[in-house]
C-alpha positions in Angstrom: -3.6 75.1 17.6 -4.5 75.3 14.0 -3.2 71.7 13.7 -6.8 70.9 15.3 -8.5 72.5 12.9 -6.9 71.1 9.6 -9.9 69.7 7.6 -10.6 65.8 7.7 -9.9 63.7 4.2 -10.2 61.0 3.2 -6.3 59.2 2.7 -6.5 55.8 1.4 -9.3 52.4 1.5 -7.5 49.4 3.1 -8.7 45.9 2.6 -9.0 44.6 5.3 -11.4 40.9 6.4 -13.9 43.3 7.3 -14.0 44.4 3.5 -12.8 48.1 1.9 -12.5 50.2 4.9 -11.8 54.0 4.6 -9.3 55.7 6.6 -9.2 59.5 7.0 -6.8 62.0 8.6 -6.6 62.7 12.1 -5.0 64.8 14.1 -2.5 62.0 15.1 -1.8 61.5 11.5 2.3 61.2 10.8 3.3 60.4 14.1 6.1 57.5 14.2 4.7 55.5 17.4 6.4 52.2 18.8 5.9 49.0 20.9 7.8 46.8 22.8 8.9 43.9 20.1 6.6 40.7 21.5 8.7 37.7 22.9 12.0 39.6 22.5 14.0 39.4 25.5 15.9 42.3 25.0 14.4 45.7 24.9 14.2 47.0 21.2 11.3 48.4 19.7 9.4 48.0 16.8 7.7 51.4 15.1 5.1 52.1 13.1 3.3 55.6 11.4 -0.1 56.4 12.2 -2.1 56.9 9.0 -5.7 57.9 10.5 -9.0 56.7 11.9 -11.5 54.5 10.4 -15.1 55.4 10.1 -15.6 53.5 13.2 -12.6 55.7 15.0 -10.1 53.0 15.0 -6.7 53.6 13.9 -4.5 52.2 11.5 -0.9 52.5 11.2 1.4 51.2 9.0 4.6 49.3 9.4 6.9 46.1 7.9 7.0 42.9 10.0 8.2 39.7 9.2 5.0 37.8 9.7 3.4 39.5 6.9 6.7 40.0 4.7 6.2 43.0 3.5 5.1 46.5 4.6 1.0 46.6 5.4 -1.6 48.6 7.3 -2.7 47.2 10.4 -5.1 48.3 13.4 -3.2 49.7 16.0 -4.9 47.5 18.7 -3.4 44.7 16.5 -0.2 46.4 15.9 0.1 46.7 19.6 -0.9 43.2 20.4 -1.1 43.8 23.9 2.0 45.9 24.3 2.0 49.6 25.3 2.0 52.5 22.5 4.9 55.0 22.8 5.2 58.1 21.1 8.8 57.5 19.0 11.5 60.0 19.2 13.8 59.9 16.0 14.0 63.3 14.0 11.6 64.0 11.7 12.5 66.0 8.3 9.0 66.1 6.8 5.4 67.3 8.3 2.6 65.3 9.4 0.8 65.2 5.6 4.3 64.7 3.5 5.0 61.5 6.0 1.3 60.5 5.3 1.8 60.9 1.8 5.1 59.1 1.7 4.2 56.0 4.3 1.3 55.4 2.1 3.7 55.4 -0.9 6.4 53.4 1.1 3.8 50.3 1.9 2.4 50.4 -1.9 5.9 50.0 -3.6 8.0 48.6 -0.4 11.0 46.1 -0.6 10.0 42.7 1.1 11.0 42.0 4.8 14.7 42.1 5.1 15.7 41.3 8.8 18.8 44.1 8.4 18.3 45.7 4.9 14.7 46.6 5.4 12.8 46.0 8.3 10.7 47.9 10.5 13.6 50.5 11.6 14.2 50.9 7.7 10.3 51.3 6.5 10.2 53.9 9.2 13.5 56.1 8.6 13.0 55.6 5.0 9.8 57.6 5.1 10.8 60.2 7.5 14.2 61.3 6.8 15.2 63.6 3.9 18.5 61.6 2.8 18.7 57.9 4.5 22.5 56.9 4.2 23.6 60.5 5.6 21.3 60.1 8.8 22.9 56.5 9.1 26.4 58.0 8.8 25.5 60.8 11.2 23.9 58.3 13.5 27.0 56.5 13.9 29.7 59.1 13.8 27.1 60.0 17.2 27.6 56.6 18.7 31.4 56.9 18.1 31.6 60.0 20.4 30.3 58.5 23.3 32.2 55.0 22.8 
């Protein structure tokens, strides 16, 4: 319940085709969402992190997509591109506020897109996991138990 009453703060100003847009914290800030990849016959998903809302109540997300070539901020509706939005169920090692700050840092300082080394999933994993290499090892071991 205390989350509903937390103070709304300006997080970042995003440069968009509409000009400079301030983005403020909201109750969904820091949540990881995902959608099905577009034009992909396999059921693969593309994650993003919710940053906050602008003065027009539009939700802004951060994600890493090959079409932009690096991590970026985008409106949720543009990110979804007609797809259904789902909450992502990956483990989070940080609270929502830390995730938002880590996301902003990762967008500003992240690498160029790479299909295996720095894609949408590695972008989000770098943000939400304390030790990405250890988490990869744990996931690999968990998969080995089921095969």
